[in-house]
C-alpha positions in Angstrom: 80.8 175.9 139.3 77.1 176.3 139.2 76.8 173.6 141.8 79.2 175.5 144.1 77.3 178.7 143.7 74.0 177.1 144.4 75.3 175.5 147.5 76.8 178.7 148.8 73.7 180.7 148.1 71.5 178.0 149.6 73.4 178.2 152.8 73.3 181.9 153.0 69.6 182.1 152.2 68.3 179.5 154.6 70.8 179.9 157.3 71.3 176.1 157.6 74.5 175.2 159.3 77.2 173.2 157.5 76.9 170.5 160.1 73.2 170.1 159.4 74.0 169.7 155.8 76.6 167.0 156.6 74.1 165.1 158.7 71.5 165.2 155.9 74.1 164.0 153.5 75.1 161.1 155.8 71.5 160.1 156.2 71.0 160.0 152.4 74.3 158.0 152.0 73.0 155.4 154.5 69.8 155.0 152.6 71.6 154.7 149.3 74.2 152.3 150.8 71.4 150.0 152.0 69.7 150.0 148.7 72.9 149.4 146.8 73.9 146.6 149.2 70.5 144.9 148.5 70.9 145.5 144.8 74.3 143.9 144.9 72.9 140.9 146.6 70.3 140.4 143.9 72.9 140.9 141.2 75.3 138.4 142.8 72.5 135.8 143.0 72.0 136.2 139.3 75.7 136.0 138.6 76.0 132.9 140.8 73.1 131.2 139.0 74.8 132.1 135.6 78.1 130.6 136.8 76.4 127.4 138.1 74.4 127.0 134.8 77.4 127.5 132.4 79.7 125.5 134.6 77.3 122.6 134.5 76.9 122.9 130.7 80.7 123.0 130.2 81.2 120.0 132.4 78.6 118.0 130.5 80.2 119.1 127.2 83.6 118.0 128.5 82.1 114.6 129.6 80.5 114.2 126.1 83.9 115.0 124.5 85.6 112.4 126.7 83.1 109.8 125.4 83.6 110.8 121.8 87.4 110.9 122.2 87.3 107.4 123.7 85.2 106.1 120.8 87.3 107.8 118.2 90.5 106.5 119.8 89.1 103.0 119.8 88.1 103.5 116.1 91.5 104.8 115.1 93.2 101.9 116.9 90.9 99.3 115.2 91.4 100.9 111.8 95.2 100.9 112.3 95.0 97.2 113.4 92.8 96.3 110.4 95.2 98.1 108.0 98.2 96.1 109.5 96.2 92.9 109.0 95.4 93.8 105.4 99.0 94.8 104.7 100.1 91.3 106.1 97.5 89.6 103.8 98.6 91.7 100.8 102.2 90.7 101.6 101.1 87.0 101.7 99.3 87.4 98.4 102.3 89.0 96.8 104.4 86.1 98.0 101.9 83.6 96.6 101.9 85.4 93.2 105.7 85.6 93.2 105.9 81.8 94.0 103.4 81.0 91.2 105.3 83.1 88.7 108.6 81.4 89.8 106.9 78.0 89.3 105.7 79.2 85.9 109.2 80.4 84.9 110.7 77.0 86.0 108.0 75.2 84.0 108.7 77.4 81.0 112.5 76.6 81.2 111.8 72.9 81.6 109.3 73.0 78.7 111.9 74.8 76.6 114.5 72.2 77.3 112.1 69.3 76.7 111.0 70.9 73.4 114.6 71.5 72.3 115.4 67.8 73.1 112.2 66.8 71.1 113.2 68.8 68.1 116.7 67.3 68.1 115.4 63.7 68.5 112.7 64.3 65.9 115.3 65.5 63.5 117.5 62.4 64.1 114.5 60.1 63.6 113.5 61.8 60.4 117.1 61.8 59.1 117.5 58.1 60.0 114.2 57.1 58.3 115.4 59.0 55.3 118.7 57.2 55.3 116.9 53.9 55.7 114.7 54.7 52.7 117.7 55.6 50.6 119.7 52.6 51.8 116.9 50.2 51.0 116.3 51.8 47.6 120.0 51.8 46.5 120.5 48.2 47.8 117.5 47.0 45.8 119.2 48.6 42.7 122.5 47.0 43.8 124.2 50.4 43.9 126.5 49.4 46.7 128.7 52.5 46.5 125.9 54.9 47.1 124.4 52.7 49.9 127.5 52.9 52.1 126.9 56.5 53.2 123.3 55.9 54.1 124.1 52.6 55.9 126.9 54.3 57.9 124.4 57.0 59.0 121.9 54.4 60.1 124.5 52.4 62.0 125.5 55.6 63.9 121.9 56.3 65.0 121.7 55.8 68.7 118.4 53.9 68.9 119.6 51.1 66.4 119.9 47.8 68.4 123.5 46.6 69.0 123.0 43.4 66.9 121.6 45.4 64.0 124.4 48.0 64.3 127.0 45.2 64.2 125.4 43.6 61.1 125.3 47.0 59.3 128.9 47.8 60.2 130.1 44.4 59.0 128.2 44.8 55.8 129.5 48.3 55.1 133.1 46.9 55.7 132.4 44.1 53.3 131.3 46.6 50.7 134.4 48.6 51.1 136.6 45.6 50.4 134.6 44.2 47.5 133.5 47.5 45.9 136.3 47.4 43.1 135.6 43.8 42.1 132.3 43.4 40.3 132.1 39.6 40.6 132.9 40.0 44.3 130.3 42.7 44.5 127.7 40.4 43.0 128.7 37.7 45.4 128.4 40.2 48.2 124.9 41.3 47.1 123.7 37.7 47.0 125.1 37.3 50.5 123.3 40.3 52.0 120.1 39.4 50.2 120.2 35.9 51.5 121.3 37.2 54.8 118.1 39.4 55.1 119.9 42.8 55.4 117.1 44.5 53.5 114.5 42.9 55.6 116.4 44.1 58.7 116.5 47.6 57.4 112.7 47.5 56.7 112.2 46.3 60.2 114.3 49.1 61.6 112.3 51.6 59.5 109.0 50.3 60.9 110.4 50.4 64.4 111.7 53.9 64.0 108.4 55.1 62.7 106.7 53.7 65.7 109.2 55.4 68.0 108.8 58.6 66.1 105.1 58.5 66.7 105.7 57.8 70.4 108.0 60.7 70.5 105.4 63.0 68.9 102.8 61.7 71.3 105.1 62.4 74.3 105.6 65.9 72.9 101.9 66.5 72.8 101.4 65.2 76.3 104.3 67.3 77.6 102.8 70.3 75.8 99.4 69.7 77.3 100.9 69.2 80.8 102.8 72.5 80.5 99.6 74.2 79.3 97.8 72.9 82.4 100.6 74.0 84.7 100.7 77.3 83.0 97.0 77.8 83.2 97.0 76.9 86.9 99.9 79.2 87.7 98.3 82.1 85.7 95.1 81.5 87.5 96.9 81.6 90.9 98.7 84.8 89.9 95.5 86.4 88.6 93.5 85.4 91.7 96.2 86.7 94.0 96.5 90.0 92.1 92.7 90.3 92.1 92.5 89.7 95.8 95.4 92.0 96.4 93.7 94.8 94.5 90.6 94.4 96.5 92.5 94.4 99.8 94.6 97.3 98.7 91.4 99.2 97.8 90.0 98.3 101.2 93.2 99.4 102.9 93.1 102.7 101.1 89.5 103.3 102.1 90.4 102.4 105.7 93.3 104.8 105.5 91.0 107.5 104.3 88.6 106.8 107.2 91.5 106.7 109.6 92.6 110.2 108.4 89.1 111.5 108.9 88.8 109.8 112.3 92.1 111.3 113.4 90.9 114.7 112.2 87.7 114.3 114.2 89.7 113.1 117.2 92.0 116.2 117.0 89.0 118.5 116.6 87.3 116.9 119.6 90.4 117.2 121.7 90.8 120.8 120.7 87.1 121.4 121.5 87.6 119.7 124.9 90.7 121.8 125.6 88.8 124.9 124.7 85.9 124.0 127.0 88.3 123.1 129.8 90.1 126.5 129.4 86.7 128.3 129.3 85.5 126.4 132.4 88.8 127.1 134.2 88.5 130.8 133.3 84.9 130.9 134.2 85.5 129.2 137.6 88.4 131.6 138.3 86.3 134.6 137.3 83.3 133.4 139.3 85.5 132.8 142.4 87.0 136.2 142.0 83.6 137.8 141.8 82.4 135.8 144.8 85.3 137.0 146.9 84.8 140.5 145.7 81.1 140.3 146.6 81.9 139.0 150.1 84.5 141.8 150.6 82.1 144.4 149.3 79.2 143.2 151.4 81.5 143.3 154.5 82.7 146.8 153.5 79.2 148.0 153.0 78.2 146.7 156.4 81.1 148.5 158.0 80.3 151.6 156.0 76.8 151.7 157.2 77.9 151.3 160.7 80.4 154.1 160.4 77.8 156.4 158.9 75.4 155.6 161.6 78.1 156.4 164.2 78.9 159.7 162.4 75.2 160.6 162.3 74.8 160.0 166.0 77.8 162.2 166.6 76.9 165.1 164.3 73.2 165.1 165.3 72.5 167.6 162.5 74.0 169.1 159.3 73.9 168.9 155.5 76.2 168.9 152.4 74.8 170.1 149.1 75.5 168.8 145.6 75.8 165.2 144.3 77.5 163.8 147.4 74.4 162.0 148.7 74.8 159.5 145.7 78.5 158.8 146.1 79.7 159.1 149.7 80.7 155.4 150.0 83.0 153.4 147.7 80.7 151.5 145.4 82.3 148.5 144.0 81.6 149.2 140.4 82.3 146.6 137.7 80.4 144.2 135.6 80.7 140.5 135.8 81.6 139.6 132.3 81.5 136.0 133.3 77.7 136.5 133.2 78.0 137.6 129.6 79.8 134.5 128.6 77.5 132.0 126.8 77.8 128.2 126.9 79.9 127.1 124.0 78.4 124.6 121.7 78.5 120.9 122.8 80.9 118.9 120.4 80.1 117.7 118.4 88.2 96.1 100.0 100.1 53.1 67.2 102.8 51.1 67.4 103.9 49.4 64.1 101.6 46.6 63.1 103.2 43.2 63.5 101.6 39.9 62.7 100.0 37.9 65.6 99.9 34.1 65.8 96.8 33.8 68.1 93.5 35.5 67.9 92.3 33.8 71.0 95.1 35.3 73.1 94.1 38.7 71.8 90.4 38.1 72.4 91.1 36.9 75.9 93.2 40.0 76.6 90.5 42.3 75.3 87.8 40.4 77.2 89.6 40.6 80.5 90.4 44.3 80.1 86.8 45.0 79.1 85.7 43.4 82.4 88.3 45.3 84.3 87.5 48.7 82.7 83.8 48.1 82.2 84.2 49.0 78.5 81.5 47.8 76.2 83.6 48.7 73.2 86.5 46.3 74.3 83.9 43.6 75.0 82.3 43.9 71.6 85.8 43.9 70.0 86.8 40.7 71.9 83.9 38.9 70.4 84.8 40.3 66.9 88.4 39.1 67.3 87.3 35.5 68.0 85.0 35.5 64.9 86.4 37.9 62.3 89.3 37.6 59.9 92.6 39.2 61.1 92.6 42.1 58.6 89.2 43.2 59.6 89.9 42.8 63.3 93.1 44.8 63.1 91.3 47.5 61.1 88.7 47.7 63.8 91.3 47.9 66.5 93.1 50.7 64.7 89.8 52.5 64.2 88.9 52.2 67.8 92.3 53.5 68.9 91.9 56.4 66.5 88.5 57.2 67.9 89.7 56.9 71.5 92.6 59.3 70.7 90.2 61.7 69.0 87.9 61.5 72.0 90.8 62.1 74.3 91.9 65.2 72.3 88.3 66.5 72.3 88.0 66.0 76.0 91.3 67.6 76.6 90.2 70.6 74.5 86.9 70.7 76.4 88.8 70.4 79.7 91.1 73.3 78.8 88.1 75.4 77.8 86.3 74.5 81.0 89.4 75.3 83.1 89.7 78.6 81.4 86.1 79.5 81.7 85.7 78.2 85.2 88.9 80.0 86.3 87.8 83.3 84.7 84.3 82.9 86.2 85.6 82.1 89.7 87.9 85.1 89.5 85.0 87.3 88.5 82.8 85.9 91.2 85.4 86.4 93.9 86.4 89.9 92.8 82.8 91.0 92.4 81.8 89.5 95.8 84.7 91.3 97.5 83.7 94.5 95.7 80.1 94.2 96.8 81.1 93.6 100.4 83.5 96.5 100.3 80.9 98.8 98.7 78.2 97.9 101.2 80.6 98.5 104.0 81.6 101.9 102.5 78.0 102.9 102.0 77.2 102.0 105.7 80.2 104.0 106.8 79.3 107.0 104.6 75.7 107.0 105.8 76.8 106.9 109.5 79.4 109.6 108.9 76.9 111.9 107.1 74.4 111.5 110.0 77.0 112.4 112.5 78.3 115.4 110.4 74.7 116.7 110.1 74.4 116.6 113.9 77.7 118.3 114.2 76.6 121.1 111.8 73.4 121.7 113.9 75.5 121.9 117.1 78.0 124.2 115.5 75.3 126.5 114.2 73.8 126.7 117.6 77.2 127.4 119.1 77.9 130.2 116.6 74.5 131.8 117.3 75.1 131.6 121.1 78.5 133.3 120.6 77.0 136.1 118.6 74.3 136.6 121.1 76.8 136.6 123.9 78.8 139.3 122.2 75.7 141.3 121.6 74.7 141.1 125.3 78.2 141.8 126.5 78.3 144.9 124.3 75.0 146.1 125.6 76.0 145.6 129.2 79.4 147.2 128.6 77.8 150.3 127.1 75.4 150.6 130.1 78.2 150.1 132.6 80.4 152.6 130.8 77.7 155.2 130.9 77.2 154.6 134.6 80.9 154.9 135.4 81.2 158.1 133.4 78.3 159.5 135.4 79.9 158.5 138.6 83.2 160.2 137.6 81.4 163.4 136.7 79.5 163.3 140.0 82.6 162.7 142.0 84.4 165.6 140.3 81.4 167.9 141.0 81.2 166.8 144.6 84.8 167.6 145.1 84.3 171.1 143.8 81.3 171.6 146.1 83.1 170.3 149.1 86.1 172.6 148.4 83.7 175.5 148.3 82.0 174.3 151.5 85.3 174.0 153.3 86.3 177.4 152.2 83.1 178.9 153.5 83.5 177.1 156.8 87.1 178.0 157.3 86.3 181.7 156.5 83.5 181.6 159.0 85.6 180.0 161.7 88.3 182.5 161.0 85.9 185.3 161.4 84.3 183.9 164.4 87.7 183.3 166.0 87.1 179.8 167.2 84.8 177.0 166.6 84.0 174.2 169.1 84.2 170.8 167.4 81.8 168.0 168.1 83.0 164.8 169.9 84.6 162.0 167.8 83.7 158.3 167.7 85.9 155.7 169.5 85.6 153.3 166.5 88.1 153.0 163.7 87.2 155.2 160.7 85.8 153.6 157.5 88.6 153.1 155.0 86.3 153.1 152.0 84.4 156.3 152.7 86.7 157.7 155.3 86.1 157.9 159.1 85.1 160.6 161.4 88.3 162.2 162.7 86.6 164.7 164.7 84.7 167.8 163.8 82.8 168.8 160.7 85.9 170.1 158.9 87.6 166.8 159.5 84.5 165.0 158.2 84.3 167.2 155.2 88.0 166.7 154.4 87.6 162.9 154.7 84.5 163.0 152.5 86.4 165.1 149.9 89.2 162.5 149.9 86.6 159.8 149.5 85.2 161.5 146.4 88.8 161.8 145.0 89.4 158.1 145.6 86.0 157.3 144.1 87.0 159.1 140.9 90.3 157.3 140.8 88.9 153.9 141.6 86.0 154.3 139.1 88.5 155.2 136.3 90.6 152.1 137.2 87.5 149.9 137.3 86.4 151.3 134.0 89.7 150.6 132.3 89.7 147.0 133.8 86.2 146.4 132.7 87.0 147.6 129.2 90.0 145.3 129.0 87.9 142.4 130.3 85.3 143.2 127.7 87.8 143.3 124.9 89.4 140.0 126.0 85.9 138.4 126.2 85.0 139.6 122.8 88.3 138.4 121.4 88.0 135.0 123.0 84.4 134.6 121.9 85.2 135.8 118.3 88.1 133.3 118.2 85.8 130.5 119.4 83.1 131.6 116.9 85.7 131.7 114.1 86.9 128.2 114.9 83.3 126.9 114.9 82.6 128.7 111.6 85.7 127.2 110.0 84.7 123.7 111.4 81.2 124.3 110.1 82.4 125.1 106.6 84.7 122.1 106.7 81.9 119.7 107.8 79.4 121.1 105.3 82.0 120.6 102.5 82.6 117.1 103.8 78.9 116.3 103.8 78.6 117.4 100.2 81.6 115.3 99.2 80.4 112.2 101.2 76.9 112.6 99.8 78.4 112.6 96.2 80.5 109.5 97.2 77.4 107.8 98.6 75.5 108.3 95.3 78.5 107.1 93.3 79.0 104.0 95.6 75.3 103.1 95.4 75.4 103.3 91.6 78.7 101.3 91.6 77.1 98.7 94.0 74.1 98.2 91.6 76.4 97.7 88.6 78.7 95.4 90.5 75.8 93.4 91.9 74.4 92.9 88.4 77.8 91.7 87.1 78.0 89.3 90.1 74.5 88.0 89.3 75.5 87.5 85.7 78.7 85.6 86.7 76.6 83.4 89.0 74.1 82.6 86.3 77.0 81.7 83.9 78.5 79.5 86.6 75.2 77.5 86.8 75.4 77.0 83.0 79.0 75.8 83.2 78.4 73.3 86.0 76.6 70.5 84.0 79.4 70.1 81.4 82.4 71.2 83.5 81.6 70.3 87.1 78.8 67.9 87.6 80.3 64.8 85.9 80.2 61.2 87.2 84.0 60.9 87.2 86.9 63.3 87.1 88.8 64.2 83.9 91.9 62.4 85.2 89.8 59.2 85.9 88.3 59.3 82.4 91.7 60.0 80.8 93.3 57.1 82.7 90.5 54.7 81.8 90.7 55.8 78.1 94.5 55.3 78.1 94.2 51.8 79.5 91.7 51.0 76.7 94.2 52.3 74.2 97.0 50.3 75.7 94.8 47.2 75.8 94.0 47.7 72.1 97.7 48.2 71.2 98.6 45.1 73.2 95.9 43.2 71.3 97.5 44.4 68.0 100.9 43.3 69.1 99.5 39.9 69.9 97.8 39.7 66.6 100.8 41.0 64.6 103.5 39.2 66.7 106.0 42.0 66.5 109.3 40.8 67.9 111.5 43.6 66.7 113.4 45.0 69.6 
């Protein structure tokens, strides 16, 4: 109201016509329009530079994300392929272990059957020898009735030769017929003694004892063979399980790394999508602002032209109040795209029988000594030619005993060596695999920690940039809001003043009776500020409507700017929250991986020490268990040939013809 009163009083006091006031107002508006047009050009240049800079940064960030996504995709593909290969190897190891366990089960079943057969045969031999002992004893005492049972038992024993069985059966039958007649019995006894029945029984006893020893020897050999097979199978199973455990551990570690890589890949894809969205929004916003700038510049140019035309027409005049600041539509609004900051770039012995010829035995021993290269057989051959039979046979027996003892000792040593070497190999293999796995894991952890630290730096920078962008946006929004509020106040004041001015002019014209209007422009009126429709009153009415539209447009622009600001703050806070969550996740991951790195290095040191100890023990085992001139099987075969040669020499010396 004070503005209106001042205007009215100024007109009355100075006597300046309303037209003159309008002309002055138009002149001021042209000056202000030119200044604001130039200011908009400067502001648009800054906004365009901002759009170009941020667009370049986002495109570089997207390209960097593409490279990281490609690398992570390749890594996840390789990890998946490695895990498939490891799973195939684990399956193969499981099949090997199962096959070895099946072989062991079959060997156990066969061993059980062989041992059961041995127990049965051993029992029969023991019982037959006992029957022979009893039969010989009772026959010597001429107790024929008691001898029948034992003789029948002997005759029924399977290994008894057919000729001996027939003789025993006939003798038992004779005893049955003559048992009640004493004279006949005595006659029968004389018959069997002259017939050599007792001697036959003695021969059978010696033969059975020899066969019993052979049976016991076969049982020992069978047992030893089973133990060797069992040890080999157990070693295969243990080795397969150990390798499986190592590969399973490596698979698990690769699965862990795969999960991390997939997480990083997802994060990178999300970051890229966010950058692409931001870039798309930025380009759209910058394009919109550019179009608006071009339209505004064109509008301002047309406005200045219209004002100049109106000034030429009116030639003089003035309008009081705040109109000189606002008589054109000022495209008010902040480019929030300028406020957006660049998001952070992304970031596992046979029975002894008497021999007829020493020379034959000596020749045999000599030839075998040459064949086997045995000094002991050569010395024994010389002794057989020179020494008495008893001494020679004792020497042969002693030598056989020593060879058997040596074989047993070597077998025991071989078993010990096999066990120790197997255990040591398993230890060396498992520790070597463990060292390789740990070294690989340590390298992976160190690489991951380095990358995570760089990501943390990038995220921190992005969070800081987001906070600074919000701070700048808030400052600019506050300034813009104050400017818009001032514009709205001024527009309202100008409308009041123009209403008063129109009232004064209409009253004047009414009193005067008529008023000659000035000529109008032939050009189209300016749609932003209004055109000259003819006459001062028409101009003032158009100016008044321009102020009303300015008020309405400024309010709409203020509401739009507030919404754009709120959306910008919301988007930036969301981006900032995502980065803060990712930062917390990566810092936690760094702490966890650094702890794992320390643990892996300690475990590597301990495992390497265990591997070194296993290697040192292997070097100690090699002289007695590995570095021999001949194999265990060769030495056993040679020793067995020596024993057989000695046994054959005994048979030649004893002349054992018992079947």
